[in-house]
C-alpha positions, 0 to 999 in steps of 0.5 A: 500500500502506497500510504504506508510507504509514504508514512515511513518515508516522511517519518524520517526515523521518527517512530512517533510520526509513523505511529500517529499516521497509523492512528489516523488510518486506524480511526478511518477503519474503525478503532474498535475493530483494529484494536480487537484484531491487534489484541489491544484495548481501544484505550491502549491503541489510542495511546500507542498511536497518539504520536506522544509515545514511541511504540514498540516494533511488535506493537507496530506489526500488530497494528499494521496486520490488524489494518490488513497491511504488510511491511515490505523492507526495501534496501536503501540505495547507496548514499541514502 
């Protein structure tokens, strides 16, 4: 999905930015449903994806999966 690629490109190493962007997507899809599929409470999902915290990679993977998406690592060209 192009949106996820853009999020991580724009985040420029800022995990909180990426988490906040995922939170926007989660709200659009329905926070309760995403939280349930990610095995998190709705309140925890809001906190994790607020942009005020740096979520763990395991949590990011759960949320991405709950959103029906996958992360595909891509090598950065030399000088990147």
